C-alpha positions in Angstrom: 19.1 19.1 32.8 16.6 17.4 35.0 14.4 14.8 33.4 11.1 16.3 34.5 11.8 19.8 32.8 12.6 18.4 29.5 9.6 16.8 29.4 7.7 19.6 30.0 9.9 21.5 27.6 8.7 18.3 24.8 4.9 18.3 25.8 5.1 22.3 25.4 6.8 22.1 22.3 4.8 19.5 20.9 1.0 21.5 21.9 2.4 23.8 20.1 3.1 22.4 17.2 -0.6 20.6 17.2 -1.7 24.3 17.9 0.1 25.9 14.6 -1.2 23.6 12.5 -4.7 23.1 13.8 -5.1 26.7 13.4 -3.4 26.7 9.7 -5.9 24.0 8.9 -9.0 26.0 9.9 -7.4 29.2 8.4 -7.4 27.2 4.6 -11.6 26.1 5.4 -12.5 28.9 3.2 -10.9 27.7 -0.2 -13.6 25.2 -0.5 -15.9 27.4 -1.6 -14.1 28.7 -4.4 -12.9 25.2 -5.1 -16.5 24.2 -5.7 -17.8 27.0 -7.5 -15.0 25.9 -10.2 -16.1 22.3 -10.0 -19.9 23.5 -11.0 -21.1 23.1 -7.4 -23.7 25.3 -6.9 -24.1 26.9 -3.2 -27.0 24.3 -1.8 -24.8 21.1 -3.0 -21.6 23.0 -1.0 -23.3 22.8 2.1 -25.5 19.2 1.9 -22.1 18.1 1.2 -20.9 20.1 4.3 -23.8 18.7 6.5 -23.2 14.7 5.3 -19.6 14.7 6.3 -19.6 12.4 9.4 -16.8 13.0 11.9 -14.9 10.2 11.0 -14.4 12.0 7.7 -13.6 15.1 9.4 -10.9 13.3 11.3 -9.6 11.6 7.9 -9.6 15.0 6.1 -7.8 16.8 9.1 -5.1 14.9 9.7 -4.5 14.6 5.8 -4.0 18.3 5.9 -1.9 18.2 9.0 0.3 15.1 7.2 0.9 17.8 4.2 1.9 20.7 6.2 4.0 19.0 8.5 5.6 17.6 4.6 6.2 21.3 3.4 9.4 21.8 4.7 10.6 18.5 4.1 9.4 17.9 0.2 12.0 16.5 -2.1 13.1 19.2 -4.0 14.8 17.3 -7.1 12.2 16.4 -9.6 13.8 12.5 -10.0 13.1 12.1 -6.0 9.6 12.9 -6.9 9.1 10.9 -9.4 10.8 8.0 -8.1 8.3 8.5 -5.2 5.3 8.8 -7.0 6.2 5.4 -9.4 6.1 3.6 -6.2 2.9 4.9 -5.4 1.6 3.7 -8.8 3.1 0.8 -7.8 1.4 0.5 -5.0 -2.1 1.5 -6.5 -2.5 5.2 -5.0 -3.0 8.1 -7.6 -3.7 10.6 -5.4 -2.4 14.1 -5.9 -1.5 14.8 -2.5 -0.4 10.9 -1.7 3.5 12.6 -2.2 2.9 14.7 0.8 0.8 12.8 2.9 4.2 9.9 2.3 6.4 13.0 3.4 4.4 14.2 6.3 4.1 10.6 7.9 7.6 10.5 7.9 8.1 13.2 10.0 4.8 12.4 12.3 6.0 9.4 12.6 9.7 10.6 13.9 8.6 13.2 16.3 6.0 11.0 17.7 8.5 8.1 17.7 10.7 10.4 19.7 8.2 11.3 22.1 6.8 8.0 22.9 10.2 6.5 23.1 11.7 9.3 25.3 8.9 8.5 27.7 9.5 4.8 27.7 13.0 4.8 27.6 12.8 7.2 30.8 10.4 4.1 32.3 12.7 2.0 31.6 15.9 3.6 32.3 17.0 3.9 28.9 16.2 7.1 27.6 18.4 6.7 24.6 17.5 3.5 23.9 13.9 4.3 23.3 14.6 7.6 21.2 16.7 6.0 19.1 14.4 2.9 18.4 11.1 4.1 18.6 12.0 7.3 16.5 13.7 5.1 13.9 10.4 3.1 13.6 8.3 5.7 13.2 10.3 7.3 10.4 10.6 4.3 8.7 6.5 2.8 9.0 5.6 4.4 5.8 7.9 3.2 3.5 7.4 -0.2 5.5 3.6 0.7 4.8 3.8 1.4 1.2 5.9 -1.8 0.3 2.9 -4.0 2.0 0.9 -2.0 -0.2 2.9 -2.7 -3.3 3.0 -6.4 -1.9 0.0 -6.7 -1.9 -1.5 -4.6 -5.2 1.2 -6.5 -7.0 -0.7 -9.8 -6.0 -4.1 -8.7 -6.6 -3.0 -7.7 -10.0 -1.6 -11.3 -10.9 -4.4 -12.6 -9.4 -6.9 -11.2 -11.4 -5.4 -11.5 -14.4 -6.7 -14.8 -15.7 -10.3 -14.1 -15.2 -10.0 -11.0 -16.7 -8.2 -12.4 -20.1 -11.4 -14.7 -20.0 -13.8 -12.1 -20.0 -11.9 -10.2 -23.0 -11.6 -13.4 -25.1 -15.4 -13.7 -24.8 -16.0 -10.3 -25.4 -13.0 -9.9 -28.2 -15.1 -13.3 -29.6 -18.6 -11.3 -29.3 -17.3 -8.9 -32.0 -16.1 -6.4 -29.7 -12.4 -4.1 -30.0 -9.6 -4.6 -27.8 -9.9 -1.7 -26.5 -14.1 -2.1 -26.0 -13.3 -5.1 -24.4 -11.0 -3.5 -21.7 -13.7 -1.2 -21.0 -16.0 -3.3 -20.5 -14.0 -5.9 -18.5 -12.9 -3.3 -16.1 -16.7 -2.3 -15.1 -17.0 -6.0 -15.0 -14.4 -7.0 -12.3 -14.9 -3.7 -10.3 -16.3 -5.8 -7.3 -13.7 -8.9 -7.8 -10.8 -7.1 -8.8 -10.7 -3.6 -8.2 -7.2 -3.2 -8.5 -7.1 -4.9 -11.9 -10.4 -2.6 -12.6 -9.1 0.5 -11.7 -5.8 -0.1 -14.3 -7.5 -1.2 -17.1 -10.1 1.9 -16.7 -6.8 3.7 -16.8 -5.8 2.3 -19.8 -8.9 2.7 -21.5 -9.0 6.5 -20.7 -5.5 7.3 -21.9 -6.9 6.0 -25.4 -9.8 8.1 -25.7 -7.9 11.0 -24.7 -5.4 10.4 -27.8 -2.6 7.6 -27.4 -2.5 4.5 -29.2 -3.0 1.8 -27.9 0.2 -0.1 -28.0 1.4 3.8 -26.3 -1.3 2.7 -23.3 -0.6 -0.6 -23.2 3.3 0.2 -22.5 2.1 2.8 -19.8 0.0 -0.4 -18.2 3.2 -2.0 -17.9 5.5 0.5 -16.7 3.0 2.1 -14.2 2.1 -0.9 -12.3 5.5 -2.5 -12.5 3.8 -6.3 -13.0 5.4 -8.6 -14.4 1.8 -10.7 -15.7 0.5 -7.3 -17.4 3.8 -6.5 -18.5 4.3 -9.6 -21.1 0.3 -9.3 -21.2 0.9 -5.6 -23.2 4.0 -7.1 -25.4 1.8 -9.7 -26.2 -0.9 -7.5 -27.6 1.5 -5.5 -29.1 2.9 -8.1 -31.4 -0.7 -9.9 -31.5 -1.4 -6.2 -33.4 1.6 -5.0 -35.2 1.8 -9.0 -36.7 -2.0 -9.4 -37.6 -2.2 -12.4 -35.4 -5.7 -13.6 -33.9 -5.6 -11.7 -30.6 -8.4 -14.0 -29.0 -6.4 -16.7 -29.5 -3.3 -14.8 -28.4 -5.1 -14.0 -25.0 -6.6 -17.6 -24.4 -2.7 -19.8 -24.8 -1.8 -16.2 -22.5 -4.5 -17.2 -20.0 -3.5 -20.5 -19.9 0.0 -19.5 -19.2 -1.1 -17.6 -16.2 -3.1 -20.5 -14.8 0.3 -22.5 -15.2 2.4 -20.6 -13.4 -0.3 -19.9 -10.7 -0.1 -23.8 -10.1 3.2 -23.9 -10.2 3.5 -21.1 -7.4 0.8 -22.6 -5.1 2.6 -26.4 -5.7 6.2 -24.3 -4.9 4.3 -22.6 -2.0 3.3 -26.4 -0.2 6.7 -27.5 -0.7 8.5 -24.8 1.0 5.5 -25.3 3.7 7.7 -28.3 5.2 11.1 -26.6 5.5 9.1 -23.2 7.2 7.6 -25.7 9.6 10.8 -27.3 10.7 12.0 -23.7 12.6 9.2 -22.9 14.5 8.9 -27.1 15.6 12.5 -26.8 17.3 12.2 -23.9 18.3 9.3 -24.0 20.3 7.1 -27.3 19.8 10.1 -29.6 20.5 11.4 -27.9 24.1 7.7 -27.7 25.3 7.3 -31.7 24.1 10.9 -32.2 25.9 10.0 -30.5 29.1 6.5 -32.5 29.1 7.7 -35.8 28.5 10.8 -35.9 30.4 9.7 -33.2 33.1 8.5 -35.8 35.8 11.5 -38.1 35.7 14.1 -35.7 36.0 12.1 -34.1 39.1 12.5 -37.3 40.9 15.4 -38.3 39.9 16.4 -34.9 41.7 14.1 -36.2 44.4 16.1 -40.0 44.3 18.7 -41.1 47.2 21.0 -40.7 43.6 21.0 -36.8 44.7 21.1 -36.7 48.2 
């Protein structure tokens, strides 16, 4: 088959899929009125909210719906796979109910876009199969790579903000507040400085308000985030509550331990810097230096009588 005919067929198929998804999205707009009515919003409020939407928000909502529609045939069927994906999203700090569908739809859309773009790039370079393979695999793996990066950044944010949160909890507890009230207060105060940790503390406090015990909410905090520092904090608070020891003193000791660990980690990274700089020095800086220093000498030697 001719390459141009195959390209026309692929483009027509892609346009047909996009048109189908847009029609499906436009047909589902009527569900918003019923949802607003169930939430208690009036017709005036719903109209004002619709008018207040920016074009950027509308494009974002359209992309989310397209991702959810694309993910519908490829959603994980077993409960174990869905729970594993939800656990990874929770460690990344994403708690949206449509996050699983968005991730699956992102893989499907990334795969399709990678295949199409890879075919165009590969055809221009003369290797269409190689372009389709590399860019298709990259498009399919891009949501997973993004989630791993998000997990890493979220874990770093939780660890960096925990020492400051424990200082505030010590102040609150010594002022007479309970552990639950101190968690609520600290979560409110850290909204601007450490939003990820503030959200997790607020979720733990809400779990205690709906009926869970403090030990269960703290265990859920450690398991949900997957953060080692929060897991050790939960174990420490549970042990202090069980044996009746001073919670403020335990928090102060734990805070000092966290700061010591951060200092040791910073010193370790500083010690690794010299080793990490070796490879760029050898591969990039040293060759350029040798060319600049020895280049004129070699050129003069090549033009000398010795090589004529």
